[in-house]
N, C-alpha and C positions, 0 to 999 in steps of 0.2 A: 587300621594303622594309626599309630600314635603320632601326634603332631610334634614338630620341632620348630624352634624359633629361628629366624624372625617370622612373625605372622602379620599379615596386612589386613586392612579393611576389605580389600577385594577377596581375600581368603574367606573372611566371615560372610560376605555377601553371597559367595558362590557355594557355601556349605549347604548340603542337602538337609542336614539337621543342625540348625544353628545352636540349639540348646546343647546338644552333644559336643559341638565344636567348642563352645565356651568352657565346658567342663574339662575337655582335653587340653585346651589352651591354658587353663589355670594350672593343671598338672605340669605342663611343659614349662611354665614360668617358675613354678616352685622348685623344679629340678634343675633349672638353668644355673650356670656359673654366675651370672649377674645377680640373680636372687640370693645365692649363697654368699656372694661378696657383700651384698647389702645387709644381710642378716648378721654376718660376722662383724661388719662395721658397727652395727648397733650394739653388739656385745662388747667390742673393744671400747666403744664410746662410754659404756657403763663400767669399764675397768675389768672386763672378763676376757682375758687373753686365752683364746681357745687352744693355742699351741702350748702354752705353759700349763694349762689345765690338765694336760696328759702327762706331765713330767713325773717321773719316779726316780728313786735312787736305790742302790744296793746297800743294805744295812746288815751287819753281822749280828745275829741273835743266837741265844743259847737254846739248843734243842735237846730235850731229855728223852732217853729211852731206857728200857730194862733189858738186861741180858738174860740168858737162859736160867741163871741162878736167882733171878729177881733183883739183882743189884742195879742201882740207878747209874746210868751213864749219861754224861753231859758232853756235848760236842758243839763247836761253833758251826753256824750255817748261814750262808748269804741268802737274804730274801729281798725281793723288790717291794719297797714300801713308798708311800707318798712322802715326797720331800717338800721343801718350801716352794710355793707357787706364787711368786711376787709379780703382780701385773702393774704396769705403769699407766698414767693417765694422759699420755701425749695426745691421743686422738681427740679426747674431749677438750683438752686445752686448745688445740689448733682450730678445731671446728668452731668452738665457742668464740675464740678471738676473731676469726675471720667474719663470722656471722654478725657478731655484735659491733665490730668496727664499722661495718657498712650499714647494718639494719637496726641497730639499737635505738636510733632516733626516729625510726619509721620512714614512711615515704611522704614527700611533700608535693601536693598537687596545686596547680595554679587556681583551679576551681575548688574552693573550699566546700561548696555544697556537694560536689562530686565525692570528695573525701568523706563527708558525713554519711553519704549513702552506703559506703563500705562498712560502716559500723564502728562503734567506739573502740572495740578491741582488735581492729584490723592490724594495727602496727605490731601487736604481740603475735598475731597469727602469721604475719609476714616473716618475723624472725624464726618462727617454728618451721615455716615452709623452707626457708633458706638453709636452716640447720639440717633438716631431713634430706634436702636436695644434695648437699655436700656429702652426706653419708651414703645415700643410695643412688646417686646419679640424677634423680629427678624426684620431685614431689608435686602432686597435682592439687589443684584448688577447684572445688565444686562451688559454683554460684547457683543457688536455688531460687534466685529472684529477690531474696530478701537479705541474705547474708552469705559470707564466704565460709567454706569448710575445708580443712586439710584432708586429703586422701593420699595416704602414704603408699609408695610403690612396694615397700617392704615394711609391714607392721610387726610381724613376728614370724616364726618359722612356718606358720600355716596361713598367714593372712597378708594381703597386699593388694596391688592393683596392676593390671596389664592393659596397655593401650594398643590400639590397632591403627597404625598410620596408613595414609594413602600410599600405595606402592609407587606413585609417580611424583607426588609433590612432597611427601613426608609429613604432611599435615595430619594431625590426629583426627580421625573421623568417628571413632567410637572407643569405648573402654569398658572393662569389667573389673569391679572391685569385689573382693572375696574375703571371707573371714570364717574361721572355724575355732571354736573354743578348745577342742581336744579331739584326738582321733576317735572316730566312731560317732561323733556328734554331727548334727546337720551342718551343711556348708551354706552359708549365706552368700548371696550374689546381688550385686546392684549393677545393672547394665546402663551405661550412659550412651544415649544416641541423640542426634540433633533434634528429633521430634519429641522424645520422651525419655523418662528415666524409669526403669522397671526394677522392682524389688522381687527377688526370688529366693527359694530355699530348696536345697537338694539333699536327698538322703537315699537310702536303699529303695525307697518306694517311688523314686522319680523326682522330677522337678516341678515345683508348684509356684505359680505367680501369686505373690502376696499383695501386690499393689502397683499402680502406675501413676506417674504425675507428668503432666504436659509441660514441656520446656517452652517458656515464653521468651527466652533470650535469643538474640539473632545469631545463633551458632551453637556448637557443641558446648554445653555448660561446664566443661572440664578443661582447665588451662594448665599446661605444664610449666613448672619452674625448674629449669635445668641447672645442673651444677657447673657446667662448662660447655664449650662448643662441641666437645666430643661426646657429650651425653653419657658420661661414665662417672662412677663414684670416685671421689677424691682419695678414697682409701685404696691407693694404688699398690701394686706389688713392691715398688720401691719404698713406700712408707711402711707397709706391713712387715717386710723382711727386716727392716731396721728396728722396728718396735719389738719384734720377736727376738732378735739377737740381744737387744738391751735387756729384755725381761728374763731371758735365759741366763745371761751373765749375772744379773742381780739375784736371781733365784739360786744359782750355783754358789754365789758368794755367801748367801744366807745359810745354805747347807754346810759350807765349810766352817762358818762361824759356829754353827751348832756343834759340829764335830770337835772344834777347838775347845769347846767348853768341857768336853769329856777328858778325864784323866786316864792315861793308859800306864800299865805297870811293866817295868823291865825286871824279870826274875833272873838274877845272876846265880850261876852255879846251881841251877835247879835241874835235877835229873828225872823229874816225873813225866808222866804222859800228859796229853792234852786234856784228858778227863781230870787229871789231878789239878791242872791249871784252872779248869772251870770250877772245881771244888774250892780252891783257894780264893778265887775271885768272888765266889758267892759268900764265903766266910768274911772277906774284907768288906763286901757290900753290906752284910748283915750286922756285924759287930764292930766294924771299922778297925779291926786288928787281926793279926795272924800269929799263931803261937810259935811256929817254927817253919823254916824253909831249908831244911837239911836234906841232902840226898844220900847220907850215909858214908860219904867219902872222907869225912873228917874236916873238910874245908867249909868255912862258914858261908852261908848263903844270904843274900840280901834282896830286898824288893824296893825298887826306886819308882816313885810316881813321876810321870812326865806329862807335859801338855803339848798340843800340836800348834805350831806357828803357821798362820795362814798367809800365803803369798798373795797379797791383794793389790799391789801396786799396778801390775799389768791390767787387772780387771778394772780398776778405777780409771786408768787411762783409756781403756776401750769404751767404758761407759761415757766418758766425756766426749770422745770422738763421735760416738753414735748420736749423742744428744745434739751436738753441733750439726751433724749431717742431717738430722731430722728437721731441725729448725730451718736449715738452708733449703732442703728439698721442698718443704711445705711453703717456704717464703714467709715464715711466721716471725714475729718479733719476740726476741728473748729479752724479757724485762731486766735481766741482769746487765744488759748493755746500757740501760738508762739509770744507772746508780749515780748518786751524788747530786748535790743541789746546785752545781755550777755549770750544768750542761747548757750550752747555747741552743737556740732553736735550729741553727744550721746543723749542729751535731744530732739533734733529735730527728730532724727530717732525713738525715742520712741513715740513721738507724731504722727508720720506719719506711724507707724507700721500697724494700721488697714487699712489705705488707701492702703498701699502696698499689704496687703493680698487680699483686694478686687480687686486691679488692676491685681494681679497675676492670679486670676480666670478669669477675663475678658480677659487677654492677651491670654489665651489658645483658647478662641473663636475667637479672632482676628487672631491668628496664623492659625487655621483651615480654616478660611475664606480666608486668603491669599494663602494658599496651594491650595484651590479649584479654586480660580481665576487664579493663575499662571498655573494651569493644563490646563486651556482653552487656554493659550498662548503656550502650548506645553512644559512647564517646570515642572520638578519634584524637584526643588531645595528646600532645607530646611534651606538655609542660609537667614533666615528672622528674623529681630530683630526690636524691638520698643523702641527707646531711650526715656526714661521718663523725664519729667520735674524734676529738682532737687531743693530741698529746703535745704539750708545749710548755716552755718555761714562761709561766704567766707573769712573773715579775718583769721579765724582759719585754713582754708585750705591753704592759702598762707603761714602762719607760718609753717605748717607741711611740705610744699614743701621746704621751706628754710632749715629745719632740715634735710630733705632727700637729699638735693642737691648734697652732695659729692657722693651719691650712685646711682644717676640717671642721664641720659644724658639730654641735653638741650631740645631735641624734646619732651621727656616725661614730663619735667617740664612745657613746654608751653602747652601741651595737658591737663595737670591737672589744670592749672591756670584758675579760673573762670572769671578773669578780661580780659583775652585775647580772642578776637574773633577768630573763626575758630578752627580747630582741626589739630594737627600735622599729617602729612602724607596724608591729604585730599586735593584734588584740588578744 
């Protein structure tokens, strides 16, 4: 019987054949809606709108046939062809803005020696973990005793990681990472348990253990970084549906503009058949002229070239409304709100308020992640802060410092000055 999600650590413990259980669990995760959402989120992040990628349009083309006498006949025929498929970059913009706003400066620990143990590139890794968490709902961090490593819940359409939580506490007790280069190739597996980490390979010949390493950390060496308290991707149906609508309208507008570039001809007083029309249009296309357009009635015939006028006002309005709704739903900052050099810091803080609220919620997940990771290093510190990027009118700040100068010391003035590099009191 095939397994279905959710699966718990107790399910794994009770399995008669744990290796078979892992393989079936991997298949169940790859077929789950959460995995598909995560994979789609990765593609939208790269600008690959899967909805627009299927878009086609009907296009009139000339089909040529021969009659029983061998004479060529031409007739118009509607065919489904690939149209413009214009994808937007909203998801990358939103995810990057939220991640970098909170995590671009890294994490600051009260114990600098503890931060050093995490490695020199840990801050970069932290941003990557946060980015993948927003896309997939969670990203895991493996601590091998020397350095941290990102383990993505959704790496590509055949690779990822599935965790098994305790059925009673929700704490992750074990997890399996899997990867496959292509269909038919061996499936790589890495099983994370509290006592050890096991590397395996599975193919038609069965499952082979390639190696084991003993876990020396005081707990499961895999820590989750959740996107939110709901543990789901930020690529929600509300966001996806609006991106799809935006991209469809933009693609349709591009198709209409392409059609508007074509010239169509109005043949006045022409008594020929549709085959004759096709012959005339071929002649016009080839020699850019036509000798006669007479139907034998004695009344002169004319051919008038015309172009199509594209009604785009409604589409442009719809695009603006959707863009505004996307920024509002994600709680992102539209940089167009911060135009002009005379914005006060009060106005800037008002514009950034929603982004701050979103970052506050995300910061709790980042804090929980860091607490879990530092516990593996034997530390229970809560001196963990995430210095955010600041958006401010720096000239106004300098003016305020000048006003406060009689009441503050030089070190504080230097620390507050945005034009001076470094922070007072830091080495």
